[in-house]
Backbone as a chain_set.jsonl record, in Angstrom:
{"seq": "XXXXXXXXXXXXXXXXXXXXXXXXXXXXXXXXXXXXXXXXXXXXXXXXXXXXXXXXXXXXXXXXXXXXXXXXXXXXXXXXXXXXXXXXXXXXXXXXXXXXXXXXXXXXXXXXXXXXXXXXXXXXXXXXXXXXXXXXXXXXXXXXXXXXXXXXXXXXXXXXXXXXXXXXXXXXXXXXXXXXXXXXXXXXXXXXXXXXXXXXXXXXXXXXX", "coords": {"N": [[0.829, -1.215, 0.0], [2.054, 1.179, 0.603], [3.49, 1.773, -1.665], [1.496, 2.517, -3.483], [0.535, 4.823, -2.233], [2.843, 6.428, -2.324], [3.038, 6.776, -5.093], [0.704, 8.225, -5.563], [1.212, 10.61, -4.094], [3.387, 11.543, -5.555], [2.119, 12.093, -7.981], [0.429, 14.189, -7.151], [2.319, 16.139, -6.427], [3.333, 16.707, -8.883], [1.296, 17.981, -10.134], [-0.232, 20.345, -12.29], [-2.573, 21.583, -12.768], [-3.896, 23.978, -11.975], [-2.166, 25.974, -12.726], [-2.302, 28.322, -14.316], [-3.731, 30.037, -12.744], [-2.378, 30.604, -10.439], [-0.552, 32.845, -8.572], [2.137, 32.62, -7.759], [2.906, 30.425, -9.053], [2.688, 26.797, -9.466], [3.227, 24.783, -6.617], [2.756, 22.147, -5.134], [2.006, 21.208, -1.831], [2.266, 18.586, 0.241], [2.317, 15.845, 2.535], [3.365, 12.79, 4.137], [3.421, 9.39, 5.353], [2.574, 5.918, 4.853], [2.111, 4.835, 7.348], [1.09, 6.788, 9.009], [-1.058, 7.866, 11.579], [-2.517, 10.051, 12.077], [-4.11, 12.637, 10.359], [-3.658, 15.8, 9.095], [-5.727, 18.192, 8.03], [-5.996, 21.129, 6.315], [-6.288, 24.528, 5.084], [-4.857, 25.99, 2.764], [-1.522, 26.462, 1.475], [0.417, 29.267, 2.708], [2.423, 32.142, 1.765], [4.955, 31.78, 2.975], [5.043, 29.041, 3.469], [4.824, 28.183, 0.853], [7.314, 28.966, -0.051], [9.083, 27.441, 1.516], [8.134, 24.863, 1.381], [7.216, 23.405, 3.485], [4.686, 22.458, 5.536], [2.792, 24.561, 7.715], [4.983, 26.022, 8.608], [5.51, 28.322, 10.289], [4.415, 31.067, 12.433], [1.789, 30.393, 13.075], [1.937, 27.679, 12.934], [3.485, 27.153, 15.183], [1.653, 27.732, 17.206], [-0.303, 25.813, 16.617], [1.115, 23.425, 17.056], [1.434, 23.672, 19.808], [-1.247, 23.471, 20.586], [-1.682, 20.789, 19.936], [0.085, 19.55, 21.582], [2.649, 18.683, 20.863], [6.099, 18.439, 19.838], [8.27, 20.123, 17.456], [9.775, 18.264, 15.988], [8.28, 15.868, 16.205], [5.896, 16.714, 15.037], [6.584, 17.021, 12.362], [7.177, 14.459, 11.631], [6.674, 12.283, 9.258], [5.907, 9.664, 9.315], [4.12, 9.531, 11.293], [2.369, 11.74, 11.375], [0.365, 12.937, 8.852], [-0.143, 15.369, 6.239], [-2.483, 17.229, 4.471], [-3.69, 19.727, 2.787], [-6.715, 21.499, 1.736], [-6.333, 22.869, -0.592], [-3.509, 22.419, -2.488], [-1.615, 24.223, -3.329], [-0.307, 27.59, -3.044], [-2.826, 30.0, -3.161], [-2.94, 32.737, -3.674], [-3.883, 36.232, -3.06], [-6.778, 37.892, -1.72], [-8.676, 40.639, -3.172], [-9.288, 42.55, -1.195], [-7.562, 41.969, 0.806], [-6.029, 39.375, 2.799], [-5.674, 35.795, 2.499], [-6.569, 34.102, -0.501], [-9.264, 31.748, -1.101], [-8.852, 28.125, -1.241], [-8.044, 26.761, -4.464], [-10.832, 25.845, -6.443], [-10.715, 23.567, -8.009], [-9.058, 21.723, -6.837], [-9.611, 20.113, -4.377], [-11.854, 18.34, -5.138], [-10.579, 16.824, -7.088], [-8.383, 15.544, -5.839], [-8.736, 14.955, -3.032], [-10.552, 12.731, -2.346], [-8.995, 10.52, -3.12], [-6.733, 10.872, -1.563], [-7.703, 10.583, 1.085], [-8.539, 7.924, 0.944], [-6.109, 6.665, 0.509], [-4.491, 6.993, 2.771], [-4.535, 4.749, 4.788], [-4.055, 4.031, 7.439], [-4.84, 6.104, 9.019], [-6.526, 7.39, 11.817], [-7.494, 9.616, 13.052], [-8.634, 12.69, 11.95], [-7.649, 15.908, 11.737], [-9.368, 18.831, 11.466], [-8.641, 21.733, 10.291], [-9.843, 24.8, 10.233], [-12.518, 26.342, 8.275], [-12.767, 25.504, 5.546], [-11.675, 22.926, 5.363], [-13.341, 21.645, 7.173], [-15.86, 21.886, 5.945], [-15.485, 20.319, 3.632], [-14.733, 17.731, 4.561], [-16.7, 17.086, 6.465], [-19.098, 17.646, 5.227], [-22.593, 17.706, 4.986], [-22.836, 17.407, 7.659], [-21.447, 19.396, 8.925], [-21.764, 22.358, 10.883], [-23.62, 25.519, 10.55], [-21.768, 27.609, 10.954], [-18.233, 28.172, 11.549], [-17.614, 28.439, 14.284], [-19.795, 27.153, 15.505], [-19.431, 24.586, 14.511], [-16.911, 23.842, 15.575], [-17.547, 24.026, 18.268], [-19.185, 21.864, 18.5], [-17.507, 19.674, 18.632], [-17.402, 17.19, 19.913], [-19.35, 15.698, 18.677], [-18.261, 14.751, 16.347], [-16.328, 12.92, 16.818], [-15.127, 9.515, 16.76], [-13.512, 10.034, 14.561], [-13.076, 12.609, 13.385], [-11.805, 15.885, 14.265], [-12.685, 19.047, 14.661], [-11.114, 22.25, 14.283], [-10.332, 25.718, 14.936], [-8.53, 27.981, 12.737], [-5.081, 28.291, 13.523], [-4.045, 30.858, 13.307], [-2.766, 34.117, 14.209], [-4.748, 35.946, 13.86], [-6.99, 34.825, 14.928], [-6.857, 35.083, 17.635], [-8.578, 36.685, 19.136], [-10.956, 35.275, 18.767], [-10.414, 32.943, 20.217], [-10.246, 34.015, 22.78], [-12.872, 34.812, 23.127], [-14.181, 32.449, 23.225], [-13.835, 30.59, 25.594], [-14.237, 27.931, 26.269], [-12.952, 26.444, 24.355], [-10.159, 26.242, 24.905], [-10.405, 25.255, 27.478], [-11.916, 22.894, 27.378], [-11.932, 21.562, 24.805], [-9.194, 21.461, 23.89], [-7.717, 19.932, 25.902], [-8.813, 17.35, 25.473], [-8.18, 16.976, 22.794], [-5.336, 16.926, 22.919], [-5.037, 14.65, 24.487], [-6.037, 12.581, 22.835], [-4.388, 12.811, 20.549], [-1.893, 12.336, 21.756], [-2.192, 9.658, 22.601], [-2.515, 8.298, 20.146], [-0.053, 8.843, 18.921], [1.538, 7.444, 20.626], [1.03, 4.898, 19.936], [-1.299, 3.794, 20.868], [-4.885, 3.083, 21.143], [-7.038, 5.791, 20.24], [-9.345, 6.203, 21.71], [-9.908, 5.319, 24.949], [-11.952, 3.664, 25.866], [-12.449, 2.09, 23.663], [-10.342, 0.268, 23.565], [-10.958, -1.26, 25.753], [-13.397, -2.387, 24.973], [-12.527, -3.95, 22.824], [-11.144, -5.892, 24.1], [-12.96, -7.601, 25.202]], "CA": [[0.0, 0.0, 0.0], [2.912, 2.357, 0.64], [3.836, 2.095, -3.046], [0.369, 3.243, -4.065], [0.54, 6.153, -1.639], [3.984, 7.158, -2.883], [2.7, 7.165, -6.466], [-0.3, 9.292, -5.48], [1.867, 11.849, -3.672], [4.187, 12.003, -6.691], [1.158, 12.7, -8.917], [-0.006, 15.477, -6.599], [3.43, 17.093, -6.489], [3.563, 17.041, -10.288], [0.067, 18.568, -10.687], [-0.14, 21.708, -12.814], [-3.931, 21.879, -13.219], [-4.291, 25.366, -11.696], [-0.985, 26.821, -12.92], [-2.649, 29.622, -14.9], [-4.426, 30.861, -11.746], [-1.567, 30.705, -9.228], [0.366, 33.972, -8.764], [3.529, 32.204, -7.55], [3.111, 29.17, -9.755], [2.344, 25.61, -8.686], [4.153, 24.05, -5.758], [1.893, 21.386, -4.233], [2.583, 20.854, -0.534], [1.567, 17.453, 0.853], [3.316, 14.99, 3.151], [2.854, 11.697, 4.942], [3.741, 8.014, 5.033], [1.434, 5.01, 4.998], [1.91, 4.481, 8.756], [0.553, 7.92, 9.765], [-2.37, 7.627, 12.189], [-3.168, 11.365, 12.179], [-4.093, 13.425, 9.129], [-3.922, 17.214, 9.322], [-6.371, 18.789, 6.86], [-6.088, 22.571, 6.535], [-6.848, 25.297, 3.974], [-3.924, 26.051, 1.638], [-0.262, 27.073, 1.914], [0.671, 30.688, 2.579], [3.64, 32.44, 1.01], [6.134, 31.201, 3.629], [5.013, 27.601, 3.213], [5.141, 28.019, -0.563], [8.757, 29.117, -0.223], [9.836, 26.389, 2.204], [7.591, 23.547, 1.079], [6.965, 22.733, 4.756], [3.391, 22.887, 6.066], [2.743, 25.231, 9.017], [6.324, 26.457, 8.965], [5.328, 29.735, 10.62], [3.937, 31.274, 13.806], [0.548, 29.64, 13.285], [2.37, 26.313, 13.205], [3.896, 27.086, 16.584], [0.427, 27.649, 18.015], [-0.933, 24.521, 16.361], [1.88, 22.406, 17.772], [1.084, 23.814, 21.219], [-2.586, 22.886, 20.739], [-1.595, 19.332, 19.85], [0.98, 19.04, 22.609], [3.763, 17.976, 20.227], [7.224, 19.285, 19.459], [8.436, 20.299, 16.012], [10.259, 17.021, 15.393], [7.144, 14.947, 16.111], [4.924, 17.29, 14.11], [7.031, 16.799, 10.986], [7.478, 13.046, 11.424], [5.67, 11.849, 8.299], [5.432, 8.323, 9.64], [3.132, 9.654, 12.377], [1.382, 12.776, 11.05], [0.267, 13.299, 7.442], [-0.712, 16.702, 6.035], [-3.076, 17.377, 3.142], [-4.631, 20.851, 2.768], [-7.774, 21.462, 0.719], [-5.651, 23.318, -1.798], [-2.106, 22.072, -2.266], [-0.749, 25.325, -3.757], [-0.663, 28.939, -2.591], [-3.829, 30.487, -4.109], [-2.895, 34.182, -3.866], [-4.551, 37.103, -2.1], [-8.047, 38.509, -2.091], [-8.508, 42.073, -3.46], [-9.38, 43.361, 0.02], [-6.624, 41.455, 1.798], [-6.253, 38.004, 3.248], [-5.406, 34.773, 1.495], [-7.694, 33.616, -1.283], [-9.619, 30.366, -0.751], [-8.196, 27.107, -2.073], [-8.58, 26.626, -5.815], [-11.961, 24.903, -6.391], [-10.444, 22.342, -8.756], [-8.104, 20.861, -6.149], [-10.172, 19.105, -3.475], [-12.597, 17.266, -5.808], [-9.67, 15.985, -7.87], [-7.393, 14.788, -5.076], [-9.026, 14.565, -1.648], [-11.054, 11.357, -2.161], [-7.883, 9.571, -3.247], [-5.853, 11.057, -0.408], [-8.34, 9.965, 2.246], [-8.523, 6.473, 0.744], [-4.741, 6.147, 0.489], [-3.928, 6.974, 4.127], [-5.394, 3.732, 5.397], [-3.8, 3.898, 8.875], [-5.319, 7.302, 9.72], [-7.653, 7.207, 12.717], [-7.965, 10.926, 13.485], [-8.423, 13.749, 10.962], [-7.761, 17.232, 12.351], [-9.954, 19.716, 10.457], [-8.191, 23.07, 10.669], [-10.489, 25.837, 9.442], [-13.818, 26.06, 7.682], [-12.721, 24.8, 4.266], [-11.473, 21.506, 5.647], [-14.539, 21.149, 7.839], [-16.933, 21.759, 4.958], [-15.253, 19.21, 2.706], [-14.7, 16.43, 5.234], [-17.934, 16.812, 7.202], [-20.251, 17.772, 4.356], [-23.817, 18.21, 5.612], [-22.733, 17.323, 9.118], [-20.873, 20.646, 9.427], [-22.736, 23.352, 11.337], [-23.644, 26.696, 9.668], [-20.591, 28.458, 11.156], [-17.058, 27.491, 12.102], [-17.736, 28.395, 15.738], [-20.752, 26.107, 15.868], [-18.833, 23.288, 14.193], [-15.875, 23.545, 16.558], [-18.216, 23.823, 19.553], [-19.795, 20.524, 18.469], [-16.412, 18.743, 18.332], [-17.687, 15.845, 20.439], [-20.241, 14.984, 17.746], [-17.522, 14.253, 15.181], [-15.401, 11.89, 17.257], [-13.669, 9.531, 16.963], [-12.774, 10.19, 13.306], [-12.734, 13.997, 13.06], [-11.725, 16.867, 15.354], [-12.622, 20.372, 14.031], [-10.358, 23.281, 14.99], [-10.162, 26.993, 14.229], [-7.172, 28.132, 12.236], [-4.245, 28.805, 14.608], [-3.507, 32.178, 12.971], [-2.879, 35.176, 15.221], [-6.017, 36.647, 13.629], [-8.038, 34.166, 15.707], [-6.619, 35.257, 19.068], [-9.822, 37.202, 19.702], [-11.934, 34.174, 18.784], [-10.064, 32.062, 21.327], [-10.611, 34.71, 24.013], [-14.345, 34.851, 23.226], [-14.689, 31.085, 23.346], [-12.917, 29.958, 26.545], [-14.451, 26.477, 26.289], [-12.042, 25.778, 23.43], [-8.94, 25.891, 25.631], [-10.721, 24.549, 28.718], [-12.537, 21.586, 27.168], [-11.556, 20.886, 23.563], [-7.765, 21.201, 23.761], [-7.254, 18.775, 26.688], [-9.206, 16.103, 24.816], [-7.366, 16.88, 21.59], [-3.986, 16.485, 23.29], [-5.113, 13.274, 24.966], [-6.197, 11.673, 21.694], [-3.165, 12.871, 19.748], [-0.838, 11.665, 22.508], [-2.402, 8.206, 22.578], [-2.232, 7.797, 18.805], [1.389, 8.912, 18.698], [2.159, 6.422, 21.466], [0.657, 3.585, 19.435], [-2.481, 3.325, 21.591], [-6.159, 3.548, 20.577], [-7.371, 7.153, 20.661], [-10.396, 6.083, 22.709], [-9.596, 4.306, 25.949], [-13.071, 2.73, 25.94], [-12.385, 1.175, 22.559], [-9.422, -0.813, 23.913], [-11.682, -2.133, 26.686], [-14.371, -3.133, 24.189], [-11.854, -4.926, 21.98], [-10.633, -6.971, 24.932], [-14.048, -8.452, 25.688]], "C": [[0.859, 1.259, 0.0], [3.334, 2.765, -0.765], [2.746, 2.881, -3.727], [0.316, 4.67, -3.532], [1.669, 6.992, -2.208], [3.689, 7.626, -4.306], [1.676, 8.287, -6.48], [0.353, 10.614, -5.099], [2.756, 12.407, -4.778], [3.291, 12.652, -7.742], [0.739, 14.081, -8.441], [1.099, 16.513, -6.748], [3.748, 17.511, -7.917], [2.374, 17.763, -10.913], [0.295, 20.019, -11.117], [-1.511, 22.201, -13.28], [-4.284, 23.358, -13.083], [-3.194, 26.373, -12.002], [-1.325, 28.212, -13.426], [-3.266, 30.571, -13.881], [-3.588, 31.131, -10.501], [-0.502, 31.78, -9.394], [1.836, 33.609, -8.579], [3.839, 30.89, -8.26], [2.77, 27.981, -8.877], [3.512, 25.098, -7.857], [3.316, 23.28, -4.734], [2.636, 20.961, -2.962], [1.711, 19.779, 0.101], [2.626, 16.538, 1.429], [2.631, 13.882, 3.935], [3.318, 10.346, 4.439], [2.532, 7.129, 5.343], [1.136, 4.66, 6.451], [1.27, 5.599, 9.58], [-0.844, 7.609, 10.288], [-3.166, 8.914, 12.351], [-3.018, 12.073, 10.846], [-4.496, 14.849, 9.461], [-4.459, 17.819, 8.029], [-6.597, 20.27, 7.135], [-6.612, 23.249, 5.273], [-5.949, 25.254, 2.742], [-2.642, 26.706, 2.132], [-0.292, 28.597, 1.798], [1.98, 30.904, 1.843], [4.882, 31.811, 1.635], [6.197, 29.697, 3.383], [5.305, 27.317, 1.739], [6.658, 28.069, -0.775], [9.537, 27.938, 0.366], [9.393, 24.991, 1.803], [7.226, 22.748, 2.315], [5.69, 23.287, 5.383], [3.509, 23.475, 7.471], [4.135, 25.586, 9.523], [6.309, 27.95, 9.272], [4.791, 29.838, 12.04], [2.643, 30.513, 14.08], [0.861, 28.167, 13.543], [2.827, 26.136, 14.643], [2.679, 26.951, 17.497], [-0.255, 26.295, 17.838], [-0.207, 23.397, 17.094], [1.609, 22.466, 19.274], [-0.296, 23.217, 21.478], [-2.519, 21.359, 20.793], [-0.741, 18.724, 20.958], [2.147, 18.259, 22.038], [4.886, 18.964, 19.929], [7.367, 19.305, 17.933], [8.881, 18.992, 15.34], [9.129, 16.013, 15.21], [6.154, 15.42, 15.062], [5.295, 16.991, 12.662], [7.508, 15.357, 10.727], [6.388, 12.459, 10.533], [5.158, 10.439, 8.561], [4.324, 8.356, 10.674], [2.026, 10.658, 12.051], [1.472, 13.096, 9.56], [-0.42, 14.66, 7.322], [-1.203, 16.853, 4.605], [-4.093, 18.514, 3.166], [-5.657, 20.706, 1.657], [-7.284, 21.975, -0.626], [-4.171, 23.117, -1.592], [-1.146, 23.211, -2.61], [-1.237, 26.658, -3.191], [-1.596, 29.583, -3.605], [-3.785, 31.978, -4.398], [-3.686, 34.927, -2.813], [-5.882, 37.591, -2.645], [-7.835, 40.001, -2.349], [-8.511, 42.942, -2.206], [-8.464, 42.858, 1.131], [-6.998, 40.061, 2.269], [-5.996, 37.016, 2.124], [-6.686, 34.364, 0.782], [-8.047, 32.194, -0.839], [-8.869, 29.377, -1.625], [-8.826, 27.081, -3.465], [-9.678, 25.554, -5.82], [-11.718, 23.596, -7.124], [-9.729, 21.283, -7.914], [-8.763, 19.749, -5.331], [-10.96, 18.011, -4.198], [-11.688, 16.305, -6.573], [-8.863, 15.042, -6.992], [-7.867, 14.237, -3.741], [-9.633, 13.17, -1.488], [-9.944, 10.315, -2.234], [-6.937, 9.667, -2.056], [-6.427, 10.343, 0.81], [-8.292, 8.439, 2.134], [-7.125, 5.888, 0.871], [-4.11, 6.079, 1.876], [-4.758, 6.021, 4.988], [-5.187, 3.588, 6.898], [-4.356, 5.063, 9.684], [-6.559, 6.981, 10.549], [-8.259, 8.53, 13.169], [-7.606, 11.962, 12.434], [-8.677, 15.081, 11.658], [-8.195, 18.222, 11.282], [-9.69, 21.161, 10.854], [-8.818, 24.098, 9.737], [-11.736, 25.358, 8.72], [-13.782, 25.284, 6.386], [-12.552, 23.299, 4.464], [-12.712, 20.896, 6.295], [-15.679, 20.943, 6.847], [-16.735, 20.543, 4.062], [-15.375, 17.862, 3.42], [-16.018, 16.086, 5.927], [-19.176, 16.904, 6.337], [-21.453, 18.353, 5.085], [-23.785, 18.137, 7.128], [-22.12, 18.584, 9.727], [-21.99, 21.598, 9.829], [-22.663, 24.594, 10.432], [-22.428, 27.61, 9.796], [-19.434, 27.636, 11.702], [-17.173, 27.372, 13.615], [-18.668, 27.279, 16.182], [-20.178, 24.72, 15.598], [-17.785, 22.906, 15.226], [-16.496, 23.28, 17.929], [-18.849, 22.435, 19.646], [-18.75, 19.432, 18.258], [-16.69, 17.329, 18.815], [-18.513, 15.016, 19.458], [-19.486, 14.327, 16.599], [-16.476, 13.193, 15.541], [-15.978, 10.507, 16.967], [-12.859, 9.869, 15.717], [-12.267, 11.606, 13.094], [-12.684, 14.866, 14.313], [-11.586, 18.243, 14.699], [-11.92, 21.392, 14.918], [-10.446, 24.595, 14.234], [-8.759, 27.04, 13.632], [-6.315, 28.746, 13.345], [-3.597, 30.156, 14.319], [-3.666, 33.158, 14.137], [-4.179, 35.95, 15.062], [-7.157, 36.052, 14.455], [-7.804, 34.245, 17.211], [-7.875, 35.767, 19.763], [-10.887, 36.127, 19.801], [-11.671, 33.257, 19.969], [-10.461, 32.696, 22.655], [-12.124, 34.716, 24.218], [-14.958, 33.466, 23.438], [-13.79, 30.286, 24.298], [-13.089, 28.444, 26.651], [-13.462, 25.738, 25.388], [-10.765, 25.333, 24.152], [-9.233, 25.043, 26.867], [-11.197, 23.12, 28.488], [-12.015, 20.855, 25.937], [-10.071, 20.517, 23.53], [-7.268, 20.055, 24.649], [-7.617, 17.437, 26.039], [-8.433, 15.891, 23.516], [-5.981, 16.345, 21.917], [-3.993, 15.035, 23.771], [-5.179, 12.297, 23.796], [-4.946, 11.654, 20.818], [-2.041, 12.119, 20.454], [-0.974, 10.154, 22.482], [-2.075, 7.626, 21.203], [-0.736, 7.804, 18.511], [2.143, 7.86, 19.516], [1.808, 5.006, 21.022], [-0.547, 2.972, 20.119], [-3.75, 3.725, 20.854], [-6.476, 4.95, 21.087], [-8.406, 7.148, 21.77], [-10.033, 4.977, 23.69], [-10.691, 3.249, 26.03], [-12.984, 1.682, 24.833], [-11.459, 0.002, 22.869], [-10.081, -1.782, 24.863], [-12.658, -3.009, 25.913], [-13.702, -4.234, 23.383], [-11.335, -6.104, 22.797], [-11.709, -7.9, 25.447], [-14.225, -9.685, 24.822]], "O": [[0.453, 2.289, -0.537], [3.518, 3.951, -1.041], [3.03, 3.817, -4.474], [0.08, 5.613, -4.288], [1.461, 8.159, -2.54], [4.046, 8.743, -4.681], [1.758, 9.197, -7.305], [0.073, 11.638, -5.722], [2.865, 13.624, -4.922], [3.671, 13.663, -8.334], [0.696, 15.03, -9.224], [0.837, 17.645, -7.152], [4.365, 18.553, -8.137], [2.421, 18.124, -12.089], [0.924, 20.806, -10.409], [-1.601, 23.126, -14.088], [-4.904, 23.93, -13.979], [-3.285, 27.524, -11.573], [-0.701, 29.188, -13.009], [-3.324, 31.778, -14.117], [-4.048, 31.823, -9.593], [0.366, 31.656, -10.259], [2.7, 34.238, -9.19], [4.914, 30.317, -8.081], [2.582, 28.135, -7.671], [4.639, 24.996, -8.341], [3.184, 23.717, -3.591], [3.744, 20.427, -3.019], [0.559, 20.03, 0.454], [3.725, 16.449, 0.882], [1.478, 14.011, 4.345], [3.579, 10.17, 3.249], [1.592, 7.554, 6.014], [0.025, 4.232, 6.764], [0.938, 5.379, 10.745], [-1.708, 7.148, 9.542], [-4.342, 8.884, 12.716], [-1.93, 12.106, 10.27], [-5.556, 15.079, 10.044], [-3.728, 17.943, 7.047], [-7.304, 20.63, 8.076], [-7.306, 22.618, 4.476], [-6.254, 24.552, 1.778], [-2.674, 27.441, 3.12], [-0.941, 29.15, 0.91], [2.582, 29.95, 1.35], [5.77, 31.355, 0.915], [7.266, 29.145, 3.121], [5.958, 26.325, 1.414], [7.21, 27.313, -1.573], [10.528, 27.491, -0.211], [10.175, 24.042, 1.873], [6.955, 21.55, 2.223], [5.631, 24.469, 5.723], [4.238, 22.95, 8.313], [4.427, 25.467, 10.713], [6.991, 28.741, 8.62], [4.714, 28.844, 12.763], [2.426, 30.04, 15.195], [0.142, 27.492, 14.279], [2.587, 25.094, 15.253], [2.678, 26.157, 18.438], [-0.728, 25.704, 18.808], [-0.841, 22.521, 17.682], [1.561, 21.431, 19.939], [-0.494, 22.53, 22.481], [-3.209, 20.722, 21.589], [-0.834, 17.53, 21.24], [2.597, 17.284, 22.64], [4.655, 20.165, 19.787], [6.664, 18.587, 17.222], [8.413, 18.659, 14.251], [9.037, 15.372, 14.163], [5.633, 14.618, 14.287], [4.422, 16.738, 11.832], [8.162, 15.084, 9.721], [5.291, 12.17, 11.011], [4.089, 10.066, 8.079], [3.661, 7.348, 10.916], [0.869, 10.444, 12.415], [2.532, 13.48, 9.066], [-1.186, 15.053, 8.201], [-0.456, 16.639, 3.65], [-5.248, 18.292, 3.53], [-5.491, 19.894, 0.748], [-7.774, 21.557, -1.675], [-3.621, 23.603, -0.604], [0.021, 23.167, -2.221], [-2.42, 26.83, -2.898], [-1.238, 29.714, -4.775], [-4.509, 32.454, -5.272], [-4.108, 34.353, -1.809], [-6.086, 37.69, -3.855], [-6.901, 40.582, -1.797], [-7.817, 43.957, -2.154], [-8.589, 43.288, 2.278], [-8.146, 39.634, 2.146], [-6.089, 37.359, 0.945], [-7.753, 34.29, 1.392], [-7.207, 31.507, -0.259], [-8.308, 29.762, -2.651], [-10.018, 27.352, -3.613], [-9.483, 24.472, -5.266], [-12.429, 22.618, -6.895], [-9.781, 20.094, -8.228], [-8.501, 18.569, -5.567], [-10.753, 16.836, -3.897], [-11.989, 15.117, -6.69], [-8.672, 13.878, -7.342], [-7.443, 13.15, -3.347], [-9.252, 12.468, -0.552], [-9.958, 9.337, -1.488], [-6.404, 8.656, -1.596], [-5.726, 9.591, 1.485], [-8.034, 7.748, 3.12], [-6.967, 4.742, 1.294], [-3.283, 5.204, 2.135], [-5.573, 6.447, 5.806], [-6.069, 3.066, 7.58], [-4.347, 5.015, 10.914], [-7.514, 6.383, 10.055], [-9.404, 8.568, 13.618], [-6.442, 12.109, 12.062], [-9.789, 15.349, 12.114], [-7.479, 18.435, 10.303], [-10.425, 21.74, 11.654], [-8.387, 24.256, 8.595], [-11.981, 24.161, 8.572], [-14.676, 24.476, 6.135], [-13.215, 22.501, 3.803], [-13.082, 19.761, 5.995], [-16.383, 19.935, 6.907], [-17.686, 19.822, 3.764], [-16.049, 16.957, 2.928], [-16.408, 14.919, 5.97], [-20.202, 16.31, 6.665], [-21.337, 19.392, 5.736], [-24.62, 18.741, 7.801], [-22.261, 18.816, 10.928], [-23.04, 21.638, 9.187], [-21.737, 24.709, 9.629], [-22.088, 28.314, 8.846], [-19.627, 26.548, 12.245], [-16.864, 26.321, 14.176], [-18.365, 26.547, 17.124], [-20.411, 23.787, 16.366], [-17.77, 21.772, 15.703], [-16.029, 22.413, 18.667], [-19.027, 21.899, 20.74], [-19.083, 18.361, 17.75], [-16.255, 16.365, 18.184], [-18.395, 13.792, 19.411], [-20.021, 13.433, 15.944], [-15.819, 12.639, 14.659], [-17.198, 10.346, 16.932], [-11.635, 9.982, 15.799], [-11.129, 11.788, 12.661], [-13.404, 14.632, 15.283], [-10.503, 18.59, 14.228], [-12.099, 21.406, 16.136], [-10.617, 24.594, 13.015], [-7.902, 26.23, 13.985], [-6.784, 29.643, 14.046], [-2.676, 30.555, 15.033], [-4.587, 33.035, 14.944], [-4.664, 36.547, 16.023], [-8.179, 36.707, 14.659], [-8.472, 33.554, 17.98], [-8.197, 35.322, 20.865], [-11.629, 36.06, 20.781], [-12.607, 32.841, 20.652], [-10.953, 32.012, 23.552], [-12.601, 34.636, 25.35], [-16.131, 33.349, 23.792], [-13.06, 29.4, 23.855], [-12.169, 27.749, 27.082], [-13.162, 24.566, 25.612], [-10.343, 24.184, 24.022], [-8.416, 24.212, 27.262], [-10.923, 22.234, 29.297], [-11.691, 19.669, 26.007], [-9.723, 19.389, 23.182], [-6.454, 19.258, 24.183], [-6.818, 16.5, 26.056], [-8.075, 14.763, 23.177], [-5.503, 15.416, 21.267], [-3.061, 14.281, 23.492], [-4.457, 11.3, 23.773], [-4.501, 10.588, 20.394], [-1.316, 11.35, 19.822], [0.024, 9.443, 22.355], [-1.433, 6.581, 21.107], [-0.216, 6.862, 17.912], [3.24, 7.44, 19.147], [2.229, 4.03, 21.644], [-0.802, 1.775, 19.98], [-3.706, 4.624, 20.014], [-6.207, 5.261, 22.248], [-8.36, 7.986, 22.67], [-9.87, 3.823, 23.295], [-10.402, 2.071, 26.24], [-13.386, 0.534, 25.022], [-11.746, -1.132, 22.486], [-9.818, -2.983, 24.811], [-12.749, -4.213, 26.152], [-14.243, -5.334, 23.268], [-11.111, -7.188, 22.257], [-11.39, -8.908, 26.079], [-15.099, -10.508, 25.093]]}, "num_chains": 1, "name": "protein.A"}
């Protein structure tokens, strides 16, 4: 199965479908090995990630790693954590500021194959509204806040999160339940999966009966 995954990732990295619409040109950013038990699904690379080719290689990545309770080395261990944004290339800027949304051609073309190829994944972290809309479909709530607040409803497969950008510092302050309730459970599940344990303690009990 690892050979199939390697071929898929090579196809993605060679994709030039949206080249005419990308201000910095195509540079698909995706990573992961067949053994990864966690999949990080986000929006699209920013300019720094486009330059480095390394997902969340910025201040928002520092915050995200803190949320997960992992260090940088663990975060970038492809055998443990895979990363596949909704748009693999930097999409540019909106006229009024802010990054443009992922190119609409990208997710329908690649995401079904990506999800199917990472067969060991048990937990998909949905960072931001674009990832939540695609992965949850009709199960997503009308707003990001409502979706993240309902995080328990999407377990054990999915865990919705806001984007860790500094722009969301106010959102975090207005929603104290996120740090008080959601993050401890997120860190617990991530820690168990990285340690080779079932994410749900109850599941290990059930399997032993």
